[in-house]
VOBA-1610 file (N, C-alpha, C; in pm, whole numbers, padded with zeros to 5 digits, always signed):
BEGIN
Unk+00081-00121+00000Unk+00000+00000+00000Unk+00085+00127+00000Unk+00217+00110-00011Unk+00304+00227-00008Unk+00275+00325-00120Unk+00238+00273-00239Unk+00213+00364-00351Unk+00090+00449-00326Unk-00006+00401-00246Unk-00124+00481-00213Unk-00086+00596-00120Unk+00006+00569-00027Unk+00045+00673+00068Unk+00130+00781+00003Unk+00198+00750-00108Unk+00279+00851-00176Unk+00193+00968-00223Unk+00063+00943-00247Unk-00025+01051-00291Unk-00066+01141-00175Unk-00052+01092-00052Unk-00106+01163+00064Unk+00001+01222+00156Unk+00120+01162+00157Unk+00223+01204+00251Unk+00348+01249+00177Unk+00421+01342+00237Unk+00542+01394+00175Unk+00652+01289+00168Unk+00650+01195+00263Unk+00755+01095+00269Unk+00700+00966+00329Unk+00745+00849+00280Unk+00703+00722+00342Unk+00751+00709+00485Unk+00849+00791+00524Unk+00896+00788+00662Unk+00788+00832+00760Unk+00682+00896+00709Unk+00574+00943+00796Unk+00472+00833+00828Unk+00479+00719+00755Unk+00380+00613+00777Unk+00382+00560+00920Unk+00499+00533+00981Unk+00497+00490+01122Unk+00428+00590+01214Unk+00444+00720+01183Unk+00375+00821+01263Unk+00225+00815+01245Unk+00180+00784+01122Unk+00037+00767+01097Unk-00018+00650+01178Unk+00058+00540+01182Unk+00016+00423+01259Unk+00007+00458+01407Unk+00112+00525+01458Unk+00112+00562+01600Unk-00003+00654+01637Unk-00031+00751+01551Unk-00142+00843+01578Unk-00276+00770+01573Unk-00290+00677+01477Unk-00415+00601+01466Unk-00438+00518+01591Unk-00333+00455+01642Unk-00345+00372+01762Unk-00377+00459+01884Unk-00311+00576+01893Unk-00327+00661+02011Unk-00457+00740+02010Unk-00500+00789+01893Unk-00612+00881+01888Unk-00731+00829+01807Unk-00712+00720+01734Unk-00819+00667+01651Unk-00918+00583+01730Unk-01007+00518+01658Unk-01108+00435+01721Unk-01150+00321+01630Unk-01231+00233+01682Unk-01282+00121+01605Unk-01432+00108+01632Unk-01497+00014+01567Unk-01638-00013+01587Unk-01657-00163+01602Unk-01756-00205+01679Unk-01780-00350+01690Unk-01800-00417+01554Unk-01860-00343+01459Unk-01889-00400+01328Unk-01763-00419+01245Unk-01651-00360+01288Unk-01524-00377+01218Unk-01439-00488+01277Unk-01491-00562+01373Unk-01414-00665+01443Unk-01476-00802+01420Unk-01391-00902+01396Unk-01438-01040+01391Unk-01350-01126+01480Unk-01407-01233+01533Unk-01333-01329+01614Unk-01345-01467+01552Unk-01232-01535+01544Unk-01227-01670+01488Unk-01149-01758+01585Unk-01222-01825+01674Unk-01156-01907+01775Unk-01072-01821+01867Unk-00942-01848+01870Unk-00851-01772+01956Unk-00792-01649+01888Unk-00834-01624+01764Unk-00779-01511+01690Unk-00885-01403+01669Unk-00839-01281+01654Unk-00929-01171+01624Unk-00864-01077+01523Unk-00948-01009+01448Unk-00905-00912+01349Unk-00995-00790+01361Unk-00936-00671+01363Unk-01018-00550+01369Unk-00944-00434+01304Unk-01020-00332+01269Unk-00968-00210+01206Unk-00978-00094+01302Unk-00873-00013+01309Unk-00878+00116+01377Unk-00862+00225+01271Unk-00935+00337+01290Unk-00930+00446+01192Unk-00911+00579+01263Unk-00838+00668+01196Unk-00813+00804+01246Unk-00805+00898+01127Unk-00859+01021+01141Unk-00936+01076+01252Unk-01071+01005+01270Unk-01131+01021+01386Unk-01255+00951+01415Unk-01369+00995+01324Unk-01378+01124+01293Unk-01485+01176+01208Unk-01424+01246+01088Unk-01411+01176+00978Unk-01354+01233+00857Unk-01391+01145+00739Unk-01403+01204+00621Unk-01433+01126+00501Unk-01312+01046+00454Unk-01192+01092+00490Unk-01068+01023+00457Unk-00992+00999+00587Unk-00959+00873+00612Unk-00890+00838+00736Unk-00776+00741+00708Unk-00687+00730+00804Unk-00588+00622+00802Unk-00653+00500+00864Unk-00639+00386+00800Unk-00692+00262+00853Unk-00579+00165+00884Unk-00580+00108+01004Unk-00479+00011+01046Unk-00551-00116+01090Unk-00515-00227+01026Unk-00574-00356+01062Unk-00480-00431+01156Unk-00537-00483+01265Unk-00464-00564+01361Unk-00519-00706+01354Unk-00432-00805+01361Unk-00475-00944+01357Unk-00380-01029+01441Unk-00436-01126+01513Unk-00353-01215+01593Unk-00432-01282+01702Unk-00361-01346+01794Unk-00425-01415+01906Unk-00478-01313+02007Unk-00592-01344+02066Unk-00654-01253+02160Unk-00567-01229+02283Unk-00494-01333+02324Unk-00416-01323+02447Unk-00274-01275+02423Unk-00247-01230+02302Unk-00112-01183+02269Unk-00117-01038+02224Unk-00001-00975+02220Unk+00007-00839+02168Unk-00024-00841+02019Unk-00110-00752+01977Unk-00148-00745+01836Unk-00067-00636+01768Unk+00010-00674+01668Unk+00088-00579+01591Unk+00013-00540+01465Unk+00039-00420+01413Unk-00028-00380+01288Unk+00004-00478+01175Unk-00098-00524+01108Unk-00080-00616+00995Unk-00090-00544+00861Unk-00145-00424+00862Unk-00158-00350+00737Unk-00208-00209+00764Unk-00167-00115+00681Unk-00212+00024+00694Unk-00241+00078+00555Unk-00353+00149+00541Unk-00395+00199+00411Unk-00488+00318+00429Unk-00504+00402+00326Unk-00607+00507+00331Unk-00744+00441+00340Unk-00827+00488+00431Unk-00959+00431+00455Unk-01061+00538+00415Unk-01135+00513+00306Unk-01218+00616+00244Unk-01366+00591+00267Unk-01439+00697+00297Unk-01584+00689+00294Unk-01630+00704+00149Unk-01753+00663+00120Unk-01798+00668-00018Unk-01948+00677-00030Unk-01996+00668-00153Unk-02140+00670-00182Unk-02192+00528-00197Unk-02317+00506-00154Unk-02377+00374-00156Unk-02415+00332-00299Unk-02381+00208-00335Unk-02414+00149-00465Unk-02459+00005-00446Unk-02568-00033-00510Unk-02614-00171-00506Unk-02545-00248-00619Unk-02464-00348-00583Unk-02384-00423-00681Unk-02398-00573-00656Unk-02389-00649-00763Unk-02393-00795-00753Unk-02251-00849-00764Unk-02212-00931-00666Unk-02077-00987-00661Unk-02058-01085-00777Unk-01944-01072-00846Unk-01909-01163-00955Unk-01796-01257-00913Unk-01697-01201-00845Unk-01578-01278-00808Unk-01506-01206-00696Unk-01424-01277-00620Unk-01339-01216-00518Unk-01197-01268-00531Unk-01102-01189-00482Unk-00963-01231-00485Unk-00897-01194-00351Unk-00890-01288-00257Unk-00818-01262-00131Unk-00669-01248-00159Unk-00605-01149-00098Unk-00461-01133-00117Unk-00388-01253-00060Unk-00291-01306-00135Unk-00215-01422-00092Unk-00072-01387-00056Unk-00033-01261-00078Unk+00102-01219-00047Unk+00099-01107+00054Unk+00217-01068+00101Unk+00224-00964+00202Unk+00247-01024+00338Unk+00224-00943+00442Unk+00244-00991+00578Unk+00152-01110+00607Unk+00204-01204+00685Unk+00127-01325+00715Unk-00009-01292+00774Unk-00014-01193+00860Unk-00141-01159+00925Unk-00245-01104+00830Unk-00200-01055+00712Unk-00294-00994+00619Unk-00339-01089+00510Unk-00271-01202+00493Unk-00306-01294+00385Unk-00449-01343+00402Unk-00530-01318+00299Unk-00670-01357+00302Unk-00759-01263+00380Unk-00702-01160+00442Unk-00783-01068+00524Unk-00820-00940+00451Unk-00743-00903+00351Unk-00783-00796+00260Unk-00787-00857+00120Unk-00853-00790+00029Unk-00863-00846-00104Unk-00938-00754-00198Unk-00961-00803-00318Unk-01031-00729-00422Unk-01166-00796-00449Unk-01263-00716-00487Unk-01397-00765-00520Unk-01431-00721-00662Unk-01486-00814-00740Unk-01538-00783-00873Unk-01690-00786-00865Unk-01755-00674-00899Unk-01901-00665-00888Unk-01955-00580-01002Unk-02085-00593-01030Unk-02145-00518-01139Unk-02279-00458-01097Unk-02315-00342-01156Unk-02439-00274-01115Unk-02565-00340-01166Unk-02558-00417-01277Unk-02674-00487-01330Unk-02624-00595-01424Unk-02716-00675-01479Unk-02677-00788-01562Unk-02601-00746-01687Unk-02631-00627-01739Unk-02567-00580-01863Unk-02446-00490-01837Unk-02430-00446-01714Unk-02322-00352-01685Unk-02187-00421-01677Unk-02083-00346-01712Unk-01948-00400-01703Unk-01907-00413-01557Unk-01855-00528-01516Unk-01813-00544-01376Unk-01689-00461-01347Unk-01672-00424-01222Unk-01559-00343-01179Unk-01488-00411-01062Unk-01356-00400-01061Unk-01276-00446-00947Unk-01254-00330-00851Unk-01256-00357-00721Unk-01218-00256-00622Unk-01158-00325-00500Unk-01071-00250-00431Unk-01007-00299-00309Unk-01104-00287-00193Unk-01116-00395-00113Unk-01205-00396+00003Unk-01121-00397+00130Unk-01114-00284+00204Unk-01031-00279+00325Unk-01087-00363+00439Unk-01215-00399+00432Unk-01278-00483+00533Unk-01313-00621+00474Unk-01228-00668+00386Unk-01254-00796+00320Unk-01272-00908+00422Unk-01191-00905+00529Unk-01199-01010+00632Unk-01339-01016+00693Unk-01406-00900+00701Unk-01543-00898+00754Unk-01647-00922+00646Unk-01629-00857+00531Unk-01731-00865+00426Unk-01744-01006+00369Unk-01632-01080+00366Unk-01640-01218+00318Unk-01729-01302+00409Unk-01733-01268+00538Unk-01822-01339+00631Unk-01965-01289+00620Unk-01982-01160+00589Unk-02117-01108+00566Unk-02180-01180+00449Unk-02111-01189+00336Unk-02147-01268+00220Unk-02100-01200+00092Unk-01993-01252+00036Unk-01943-01208-00094Unk-01951-01322-00194Unk-02051-01409-00177Unk-02071-01520-00269Unk-02112-01465-00406Unk-02051-01514-00514Unk-02093-01469-00648Unk-02243-01484-00668Unk-02306-01379-00720Unk-02450-01378-00740Unk-02527-01305-00631Unk-02461-01281-00517Unk-02526-01210-00407Unk-02517-01059-00430Unk-02625-00987-00406Unk-02627-00841-00420Unk-02607-00776-00284Unk-02513-00684-00276Unk-02484-00610-00155Unk-02481-00461-00187Unk-02496-00380-00083Unk-02477-00236-00097Unk-02335-00203-00052Unk-02258-00144-00141Unk-02119-00110-00114Unk-02101+00042-00112Unk-02015+00091-00022Unk-01967+00228-00032Unk-01850+00228-00129Unk-01857+00310-00235Unk-01751+00319-00334Unk-01684+00456-00330Unk-01553+00456-00346Unk-01476+00580-00342Unk-01352+00566-00429Unk-01283+00677-00450Unk-01162+00674-00531Unk-01056+00769-00478Unk-00932+00724-00477Unk-00818+00807-00440Unk-00738+00838-00566Unk-00732+00965-00602Unk-00671+01005-00729Unk-00518+00999-00723Unk-00458+00946-00831Unk-00314+00951-00852Unk-00276+01073-00934Unk-00370+01119-01017Unk-00344+01234-01102Unk-00475+01292-01152Unk-00477+01424-01172Unk-00596+01491-01225Unk-00549+01615-01302Unk-00617+01643-01414Unk-00583+01760-01494Unk-00708+01804-01569Unk-00708+01928-01615Unk-00816+01974-01702Unk-00813+01892-01831Unk-00932+01846-01875Unk-00940+01759-01992Unk-00877+01827-02114Unk-00798+01751-02189Unk-00723+01807-02301Unk-00795+01794-02435Unk-00873+01688-02454Unk-00932+01660-02584Unk-01083+01673-02581Unk-01139+01727-02687Unk-01284+01731-02705Unk-01332+01619-02796Unk-01235+01549-02858Unk-01270+01445-02955Unk-01161+01338-02954Unk-01201+01212-02965Unk-01109+01100-02967Unk-01109+01037-03106Unk-00992+01020-03166Unk-00979+00958-03298Unk-00936+00813-03282Unk-01017+00720-03336Unk-00991+00577-03324Unk-00963+00520-03462Unk-00852+00447-03476Unk-00815+00389-03606Unk-00790+00239-03600Unk-00809+00178-03484Unk-00792+00035-03470Unk-00867-00016-03349Unk-00879-00150-03338Unk-00947-00209-03224Unk-01089-00252-03260Unk-01155-00324-03169Unk-01289-00379-03197Unk-01395-00273-03225Unk-01388-00159-03157Unk-01486-00053-03180Unk-01469+00003-03321Unk-01342+00022-03361Unk-01316+00073-03496Unk-01359-00028-03602Unk-01334-00158-03578Unk-01371-00260-03676Unk-01523-00263-03698Unk-01598-00249-03587Unk-01744-00246-03600Unk-01787-00124-03681Unk-01722-00010-03658Unk-01751+00112-03733Unk-01717+00093-03882Unk-01601+00029-03908Unk-01558+00009-04046Unk-01658-00077-04124Unk-01708-00184-04060Unk-01805-00270-04127Unk-01933-00193-04160Unk-01978-00113-04065Unk-02099-00034-04086Unk-02078+00067-04198Unk-01959+00130-04201Unk-01932+00231-04304Unk-01924+00167-04442Unk-01861+00050-04453Unk-01849-00019-04582Unk-01984-00067-04633Unk-02072-00109-04540Unk-02207-00149-04581Unk-02282-00031-04642Unk-02258+00088-04586Unk-02326+00208-04635Unk-02258+00267-04759Unk-02135+00222-04787Unk-02061+00272-04903Unk-02000+00155-04979Unk-02083+00073-05045Unk-02035-00050-05110Unk-01938-00025-05224Unk-01936+00093-05280Unk-01845+00121-05391Unk-01704+00155-05343Unk-01687+00169-05213Unk-01557+00207-05157Unk-01486+00085-05100Unk-01354+00097-05078Unk-01273-00013-05026Unk-01229+00011-04882Unk-01163-00089-04827Unk-01119-00083-04687Unk-01027+00037-04661Unk-00939+00068-04756Unk-00847+00179-04736Unk-00918+00314-04735Unk-01044+00317-04777Unk-01119+00442-04780Unk-01190+00472-04647Unk-01193+00373-04557Unk-01267+00391-04431Unk-01201+00503-04350Unk-01274+00607-04314Unk-01216+00717-04237Unk-01200+00680-04090Unk-01120+00754-04016Unk-01108+00730-03872Unk-01243+00752-03804Unk-01264+00683-03693Unk-01384+00701-03613Unk-01361+00817-03517Unk-01449+00916-03522Unk-01439+01032-03434Unk-01542+01019-03322Unk-01496+01015-03199Unk-01584+01002-03083Unk-01582+01132-03005Unk-01694+01206-02997Unk-01696+01330-02919Unk-01684+01301-02769Unk-01603+01380-02702Unk-01579+01360-02560Unk-01641+01468-02472Unk-01666+01584-02528Unk-01718+01694-02446Unk-01848+01653-02377Unk-01851+01673-02246Unk-01970+01640-02168Unk-01983+01494-02131Unk-01883+01413-02167Unk-01892+01269-02139Unk-01834+01235-02002Unk-01891+01132-01939Unk-01834+01071-01820Unk-01792+00930-01858Unk-01662+00907-01870Unk-01609+00781-01920Unk-01519+00716-01816Unk-01527+00584-01806Unk-01447+00508-01710Unk-01389+00386-01780Unk-01257+00365-01764Unk-01195+00246-01820Unk-01086+00194-01727Unk-01067+00061-01722Unk-00965+00004-01633Unk-00825+00046-01676Unk-00738+00063-01578Unk-00597+00090-01606Unk-00520-00042-01602Unk-00388-00034-01597Unk-00306-00155-01608Unk-00316-00244-01484Unk-00338-00186-01366Unk-00339-00264-01243Unk-00481-00279-01189Unk-00505-00390-01121Unk-00638-00419-01066Unk-00685-00307-00973Unk-00810-00269-00986Unk-00875-00168-00902Unk-00828-00026-00932Unk-00754-00008-01042Unk-00712+00125-01082Unk-00779+00161-01215Unk-00813+00289-01232Unk-00894+00331-01347Unk-00846+00465-01400Unk-00880+00488-01527Unk-00867+00619-01590Unk-01006+00667-01625Unk-01029+00796-01612Unk-01165+00847-01632Unk-01164+00989-01686Unk-01276+01025-01746Unk-01305+01163-01785Unk-01442+01196-01729Unk-01456+01315-01673Unk-01582+01352-01609Unk-01592+01502-01594Unk-01714+01549-01564Unk-01738+01689-01532Unk-01754+01701-01381Unk-01680+01793-01322Unk-01681+01808-01177Unk-01810+01869-01127Unk-01864+01813-01018Unk-01972+01875-00945Unk-01913+01965-00837Unk-01981+01975-00725Unk-01932+02058-00615Unk-01799+02005-00564Unk-01702+02095-00544Unk-01569+02058-00495Unk-01546+02122-00359Unk-01509+02042-00261Unk-01473+02093-00129Unk-01330+02050-00097Unk-01275+02101+00011Unk-01139+02063+00050Unk-01127+02058+00201Unk-01030+01979+00247Unk-01001+01969+00390Unk-00856+01926+00404Unk-00804+01931+00527Unk-00665+01893+00553Unk-00660+01752+00612Unk-00558+01677+00573Unk-00540+01541+00624Unk-00393+01519+00658Unk-00368+01445+00766Unk-00233+01405+00800Unk-00195+01442+00941Unk-00078+01393+00985Unk-00032+01423+01121Unk-00001+01571+01138Unk-00002+01616+01261Unk+00027+01755+01293Unk+00163+01795+01235Unk+00164+01907+01163Unk+00288+01955+01104Unk+00318+01899+00967Unk+00238+01803+00921Unk+00262+01744+00789Unk+00130+01722+00716Unk+00038+01818+00732Unk-00094+01801+00672Unk-00094+01834+00524Unk-00180+01764+00451Unk-00194+01783+00308Unk-00337+01827+00277Unk-00352+01919+00182Unk-00484+01962+00138Unk-00543+01856+00047Unk-00669+01820+00072Unk-00738+01718-00007Unk-00863+01779-00069Unk-00877+01766-00202Unk-01000+01805-00270Unk-01095+01686-00271Unk-01222+01713-00254Unk-01323+01607-00245Unk-01440+01641-00338Unk-01482+01544-00420Unk-01594+01567-00513Unk-01656+01434-00552Unk-01778+01440-00605Unk-01847+01320-00647Unk-01822+01290-00793Unk-01840+01161-00830Unk-01823+01118-00969Unk-01929+01014-01001Unk-01988+01023-01120Unk-02087+00926-01166Unk-02046+00872-01302Unk-02059+00741-01319Unk-02026+00676-01445Unk-02135+00575-01478Unk-02177+00568-01603Unk-02279+00473-01643Unk-02376+00534-01741Unk-02497+00477-01746Unk-02599+00527-01836Unk-02736+00496-01777Unk-02836+00570-01826Unk-02975+00555-01781Unk-02980+00563-01629Unk-03042+00462-01565Unk-03052+00464-01419Unk-02950+00369-01356Unk-02853+00320-01434Unk-02752+00228-01383Unk-02620+00302-01369Unk-02613+00385-01266Unk-02495+00467-01244Unk-02411+00411-01130Unk-02279+00428-01144Unk-02187+00407-01032Unk-02158+00544-00974Unk-02177+00560-00845Unk-02152+00687-00778Unk-02036+00670-00680Unk-01933+00751-00698Unk-01814+00743-00615Unk-01787+00878-00549Unk-01730+00874-00429Unk-01678+00993-00364Unk-01527+00993-00388Unk-01478+01099-00453Unk-01339+01103-00498Unk-01255+01196-00409Unk-01129+01158-00391Unk-01035+01236-00312Unk-00910+01263-00396Unk-00874+01390-00411Unk-00758+01429-00492Unk-00663+01512-00406Unk-00554+01454-00357Unk-00457+01531-00279Unk-00396+01643-00363Unk-00377+01758-00303Unk-00322+01873-00376Unk-00186+01840-00437Unk-00109+01755-00371Unk+00026+01725-00417Unk+00028+01654-00553Unk-00082+01588-00592Unk-00084+01519-00721Unk-00150+01604-00829Unk-00197+01724-00794Unk-00266+01809-00891Unk-00170+01891-00976Unk-00042+01899-00936Unk+00059+01971-01014Unk+00016+02114-01048Unk-00036+02183-00947Unk-00074+02322-00965Unk-00216+02344-01012Unk-00284+02237-01054Unk-00423+02251-01099Unk-00516+02251-00978Unk-00615+02341-00976Unk-00714+02346-00870Unk-00850+02303-00926Unk-00901+02186-00886Unk-01030+02139-00938Unk-01142+02237-00905Unk-01228+02265-01005Unk-01339+02358-00986Unk-01466+02302-01046Unk-01578+02334-00982Unk-01708+02286-01028Unk-01733+02325-01172Unk-01785+02231-01250Unk-01821+02257-01388Unk-01711+02227-01488Unk-01587+02206-01443Unk-01478+02179-01534Unk-01472+02031-01571Unk-01433+02003-01696Unk-01413+01866-01740Unk-01268+01827-01712Unk-01250+01707-01656Unk-01116+01665-01615Unk-01087+01522-01661Unk-00957+01493-01678Unk-00906+01358-01692Unk-00844+01320-01558Unk-00866+01198-01514Unk-00806+01157-01387Unk-00774+01009-01387Unk-00680+00972-01300Unk-00644+00833-01275Unk-00662+00811-01125Unk-00722+00696-01089Unk-00749+00675-00947Unk-00756+00527-00910Unk-00747+00503-00781Unk-00760+00371-00718Unk-00898+00362-00654Unk-00974+00257-00689Unk-01109+00244-00637Unk-01113+00156-00513Unk-01187+00200-00414Unk-01205+00127-00289Unk-01353+00108-00262Unk-01391-00004-00202Unk-01531-00028-00169Unk-01543-00125-00054Unk-01651-00114+00020Unk-01678-00207+00130Unk-01828-00216+00150Unk-01874-00329+00202Unk-02014-00345+00234Unk-02051-00244+00343Unk-02166-00180+00331Unk-02206-00080+00430Unk-02216-00144+00567Unk-02181-00068+00669Unk-02194-00117+00805Unk-02340-00139+00840Unk-02367-00239+00921Unk-02505-00268+00962Unk-02569-00144+01021Unk-02689-00110+00972Unk-02761+00007+01021Unk-02736+00132+00941Unk-02639+00128+00848Unk-02606+00248+00769Unk-02685+00259+00640Unk-02756+00152+00601Unk-02816+00150+00467Unk-02909+00268+00440Unk-02985+00311+00540Unk-03081+00420+00518Unk-03049+00539+00607Unk-02927+00544+00661Unk-02890+00653+00749Unk-02879+00783+00670Unk-02945+00888+00719Unk-02940+01018+00652Unk-02822+01102+00697Unk-02765+01069+00816Unk-02659+01154+00868Unk-02523+01085+00868Unk-02512+00971+00800Unk-02383+00904+00791Unk-02289+00990+00708Unk-02161+01005+00751Unk-02069+01091+00676Unk-02050+01048+00533Unk-02077+00920+00503Unk-02059+00873+00366Unk-02176+00911+00277Unk-02287+00953+00337Unk-02406+00983+00257Unk-02452+01127+00267Unk-02417+01195+00375Unk-02469+01329+00398Unk-02429+01424+00287Unk-02526+01493+00229Unk-02498+01592+00125Unk-02445+01535-00003Unk-02472+01408-00026Unk-02414+01342-00144Unk-02453+01414-00272Unk-02578+01454-00283Unk-02623+01514-00408Unk-02550+01644-00439Unk-02496+01711-00338Unk-02426+01836-00363Unk-02294+01814-00436Unk-02238+01694-00422Unk-02108+01668-00480Unk-02118+01604-00618Unk-02238+01561-00659Unk-02249+01488-00784Unk-02246+01584-00903Unk-02179+01543-01012Unk-02175+01628-01133Unk-02313+01640-01193Unk-02343+01756-01247Unk-02474+01779-01309Unk-02471+01741-01455
//
């Protein structure tokens, strides 16, 4: 998870301080803890009330000292009803974390493209039920690696399956012409909200129009970073994915996100099953004022 912290902290040397602060000043919830015989696993998060927190997972024997097994940005998000397709428990890393965190593949409907996301409470959610075919409500969010004002209003496509389908359609409409006459496919981008997978699991590239943008400070005393926060929607008709996005100022390279602007961004997606009792909560920090952040 070191690459995730590079977006939030000036130096990886600050991670031990984040762990210490989380242990000293953070908190946990009964719903974040599971017990398996003589072993227990639970998450602590800091700050206690924030949309973006440091999360530290502890795992081990109940009667022994529990050392941190993993630390990662812990993000609040917007609720989405998704059907589980597949799961992938992590098999590498610290022994205490193997099988306790992982990735989930889920889709918004039968026709929608499934998406992978990292589940920080995988150890708990797998017990709740992540069986393929089961529908759960997940909080979805994204931590940006990069963001900039959108550069292109139009995309030119000259190869690939989309272009081949276009070429066949064009040749059918122009039977007197040959393959070399097929023009490039021009796809308008202005006003589009587009999402596509990046090279690594749970990472994506996107284009979108910004809704309401807010900011807050995150990090240990003396090393705080400004974080921009905004909503993002991807999909069509009534089958939308709604995410709460976080863009640290340090990755913006001088760009300041503003409402109404079209942007290109790269981000890491995170999701978890909603905590029991949160499904219809109006004052949960992950849901409060959600509509204000969504792009129009």
